C-alpha positions as CSV (number, residue, x, y, z in Angstrom):
1,X,159.0,134.9,117.2
2,X,156.1,136.8,118.8
3,X,154.9,139.8,116.5
4,X,155.1,143.0,117.9
5,X,151.7,144.4,119.1
6,X,151.0,148.1,119.8
7,X,147.5,149.3,120.6
8,X,146.2,152.9,121.4
9,X,143.7,153.3,124.2
10,X,142.1,156.5,123.6
11,X,140.2,156.7,126.5
12,X,137.7,159.5,127.0
13,X,139.3,161.7,124.6
14,X,138.5,163.4,121.2
15,X,135.2,164.4,119.6
16,X,134.0,162.6,116.3
17,X,136.0,164.7,114.0
18,X,139.2,164.4,115.9
19,X,138.8,160.8,116.0
20,X,138.3,160.4,112.5
21,X,141.2,162.6,111.5
22,X,143.6,160.7,113.7
23,X,142.3,157.1,112.4
24,X,142.5,158.4,108.9
25,X,146.4,159.7,109.5
26,X,147.1,156.3,110.9
27,X,145.7,154.3,108.3
28,X,147.5,156.2,105.8
29,X,151.0,155.2,107.4
30,X,149.9,151.7,108.6
31,X,151.6,150.0,105.6
32,X,154.8,151.2,106.4
33,X,154.8,148.8,109.7
34,X,153.9,145.7,108.2
35,X,155.5,143.5,110.9
36,X,153.7,145.3,113.6
37,X,150.4,144.5,114.7
38,X,148.2,147.8,115.4
39,X,145.1,148.4,117.1
40,X,143.2,151.5,118.1
41,X,140.7,151.5,121.0
42,X,138.5,154.5,120.6
43,X,135.4,155.7,122.8
44,X,132.6,153.2,122.2
45,X,130.3,156.2,120.5
46,X,133.0,156.6,117.7
47,X,133.7,153.0,116.9
48,X,131.8,153.1,113.7
49,X,133.1,156.4,112.7
50,X,136.7,155.0,113.4
51,X,136.1,151.8,111.5
52,X,135.1,153.7,108.4
53,X,138.1,156.1,108.7
54,X,140.3,153.0,109.0
55,X,139.0,151.6,105.7
56,X,141.0,148.7,104.4
57,X,144.1,149.3,106.3
58,X,145.7,146.7,108.4
59,X,144.8,148.4,111.9
60,X,142.5,146.4,114.1
61,X,139.5,148.1,115.7
62,X,139.4,147.7,119.4
63,X,136.8,148.6,122.5
64,X,138.0,149.7,126.0
65,X,135.4,147.5,127.9
66,X,132.4,145.2,127.4
67,X,129.7,143.7,129.5
68,X,130.1,140.0,130.6
69,X,126.6,138.9,128.8
70,X,127.1,138.0,125.1
71,X,123.2,138.0,123.9
72,X,120.6,140.6,124.3
73,X,119.9,141.5,127.8
74,X,118.2,144.5,129.8
75,X,121.5,146.1,131.2
76,X,121.0,149.8,130.4
77,X,124.2,151.6,129.2
78,X,126.2,148.5,128.6
79,X,127.7,147.1,125.5
80,X,128.1,143.3,124.8
81,X,130.8,141.4,123.2
82,X,128.4,140.6,120.4
83,X,127.9,144.1,119.6
84,X,131.5,145.0,119.4
85,X,131.9,142.1,116.6
86,X,128.8,143.4,115.1
87,X,130.5,146.9,114.6
88,X,133.9,145.3,113.5
89,X,135.9,144.8,116.6
90,X,138.8,142.7,116.8
91,X,140.2,143.4,120.2
92,X,138.7,144.7,123.6
93,X,140.6,145.9,126.9
94,X,139.7,144.3,130.0
95,X,140.5,144.9,133.5
96,X,142.5,148.5,132.8
97,X,143.7,150.0,136.1
98,X,140.9,152.7,135.9
99,X,138.3,149.9,135.5
100,X,139.7,147.9,138.5
101,X,140.5,151.1,140.8
102,X,137.8,153.9,139.8
103,X,135.0,151.4,139.0
104,X,135.7,148.8,141.4
105,X,135.9,145.9,138.9
106,X,137.3,142.7,140.7
107,X,139.5,139.9,138.7
108,X,136.3,138.0,139.1
109,X,134.7,140.5,136.9
110,X,137.6,140.7,134.4
111,X,137.3,136.8,134.2
112,X,133.6,136.8,133.1
113,X,134.1,139.4,130.6
114,X,137.2,137.6,129.5
115,X,135.3,134.2,129.1
116,X,132.6,136.2,127.1
117,X,134.9,137.9,124.7
118,X,136.7,134.8,123.9
119,X,133.3,133.0,123.1
120,X,132.2,135.4,120.7
121,X,135.6,135.7,118.9
122,X,137.2,139.0,120.3
123,X,141.0,139.3,121.3
124,X,141.0,140.3,124.8
125,X,144.0,142.5,126.1
126,X,143.9,142.0,129.9
127,X,145.4,144.4,131.9
128,X,147.4,143.8,135.2
129,X,149.6,146.3,137.4
130,X,150.3,147.4,140.8
131,X,149.4,150.7,142.8
132,X,152.4,152.9,143.8
133,X,152.0,151.9,147.3
134,X,152.0,148.2,146.7
135,X,155.2,148.8,144.7
136,X,157.0,150.6,147.7
137,X,155.7,147.9,149.9
138,X,157.6,145.1,147.9
139,X,154.2,143.6,146.7
140,X,154.3,144.1,143.0
141,X,154.8,140.1,142.4
142,X,152.3,139.1,144.5
143,X,149.7,141.6,143.3
144,X,150.2,141.0,139.5
145,X,150.0,137.3,140.2
146,X,146.7,137.6,142.3
147,X,145.4,139.6,139.3
148,X,146.8,137.0,136.9
149,X,145.3,134.1,138.4
150,X,141.9,135.7,139.2
151,X,141.5,137.4,135.6
152,X,142.7,134.1,133.8
153,X,140.6,131.5,136.3
154,X,139.6,128.6,134.2
155,X,141.2,129.3,131.0
156,X,142.5,126.5,129.0
157,X,145.8,126.6,127.2
158,X,144.2,126.9,123.9
159,X,142.1,130.1,125.1
160,X,145.2,131.7,126.9
161,X,146.9,131.5,123.6
162,X,144.2,133.7,122.2
163,X,144.7,136.6,124.7
164,X,147.2,139.5,124.9
165,X,148.4,140.7,128.6
166,X,149.0,144.1,129.2
167,X,151.3,144.9,132.3
168,X,150.5,148.4,133.3
169,X,151.8,149.8,136.6
170,X,149.3,152.1,137.8
171,X,151.9,154.7,139.1
172,X,153.3,155.1,135.7
173,X,149.7,155.6,133.8
174,X,149.1,159.4,132.7
175,X,151.7,160.6,135.2
176,X,154.6,160.9,132.8
177,X,156.7,158.6,135.1
178,X,157.5,155.4,133.3
179,X,158.9,152.4,134.7
180,X,162.5,151.6,134.0
181,X,162.9,148.9,131.2
182,X,164.6,146.6,133.6
183,X,161.6,147.1,136.2
184,X,159.3,146.4,133.0
185,X,161.2,143.5,132.0
186,X,161.3,142.0,135.6
187,X,157.5,141.9,135.7
188,X,157.0,140.6,132.2
189,X,159.4,137.9,132.6
190,X,157.5,137.0,136.0
191,X,154.3,136.9,133.9
192,X,156.0,134.6,131.5
193,X,156.9,132.0,134.2
194,X,153.4,132.2,135.5
195,X,152.1,131.1,131.9
196,X,154.8,128.3,131.8
197,X,153.9,127.1,135.3
198,X,150.2,127.1,134.9
199,X,150.2,125.9,131.2
200,X,153.5,124.8,129.3
201,X,156.6,126.4,127.7
202,X,154.8,126.6,124.1
203,X,152.2,128.8,125.6
204,X,154.5,131.1,127.6
205,X,156.7,131.5,124.5
206,X,153.6,132.6,122.4
207,X,151.6,134.9,124.3
208,X,152.3,138.6,124.0
209,X,152.8,140.8,126.8
210,X,152.5,144.6,126.2
211,X,153.8,147.1,128.5
212,X,151.7,150.1,129.4
213,X,152.2,153.2,131.4
214,X,153.3,156.5,129.8
215,X,154.9,154.9,126.7
216,X,156.2,157.5,124.1
217,X,158.1,157.7,121.1
218,X,161.2,158.8,123.2
219,X,161.1,155.8,125.5
220,X,159.7,153.2,123.5
221,X,163.0,151.7,121.6
222,X,164.5,151.0,125.3
223,X,161.5,149.5,126.6
224,X,160.7,147.3,123.7
225,X,164.0,146.2,123.2
226,X,163.4,144.1,126.3
227,X,163.2,140.3,125.5
228,X,159.8,139.6,127.3
229,X,158.2,143.0,126.2
230,X,156.4,142.3,123.0
231,X,154.6,145.7,122.2
232,X,152.9,148.5,123.9
233,X,149.4,149.6,125.3
234,X,149.6,153.5,124.6
235,X,147.7,156.2,126.4
236,X,148.4,159.9,125.8
237,X,150.9,159.3,122.8
238,X,148.1,157.4,120.8
239,X,146.2,160.4,120.7
240,X,148.6,162.1,117.8
241,X,149.7,160.5,114.6
242,X,153.4,161.3,114.8
243,X,153.8,160.2,118.5
244,X,152.0,156.9,117.7
245,X,153.9,156.4,114.4
246,X,157.2,157.0,116.5
247,X,156.3,153.8,119.0
248,X,155.5,151.9,115.9
249,X,158.8,152.6,114.5
250,X,160.4,151.5,117.7
251,X,158.3,148.2,117.6
252,X,159.3,147.6,113.8
253,X,163.0,147.4,114.8
């Protein structure tokens, strides 16, 4: 059985004091959700403060992005995977729709970052998802497969077993519109079939696939009850202790 995994993507929100307060609040309750793997991904400038606030809790620290170069290089303003490991990160989000569409990162860019993150021991959360116009045009399956193929290019079965995939329909991110459980499950099932066809049934059965896109404590239960949805990558609802704990409670069940 795949262990449920819920991660909070705090994006460019909160100040230092708020980030520490949120992390400490979650850490105090994390033991109540022992079966659920929990991650938080604060802005990079607050990673160290959040790590300290998490203390010895079971919550893993994650980053929202990284550069594809592992060692020291002259890339002003960038953060390397090695730096993330050094500061205590376990996870890194790659290929989020905001990176793909706002910052024009290609699946090839995501692939290079993914390989670098794996090489240093990070667990990548690799995001895929379609725009609203692509869904309306019936292109969801093709777009998701193209992102899957490009982002995971060259990965061995052993490597892909160490990643997490997040399906995030772009039209549902931060909009308050959420994919129906049936819509989300359909894409998750397609992704699992892609894993099986590229690798093997064992890999397909083991890789966790999160859903992301306006997940709340209220809709999490119906989403996470779907057979191929293994957790959530949470945006706005991850910024408050109570709402995030509500999603963890749904995952626990």
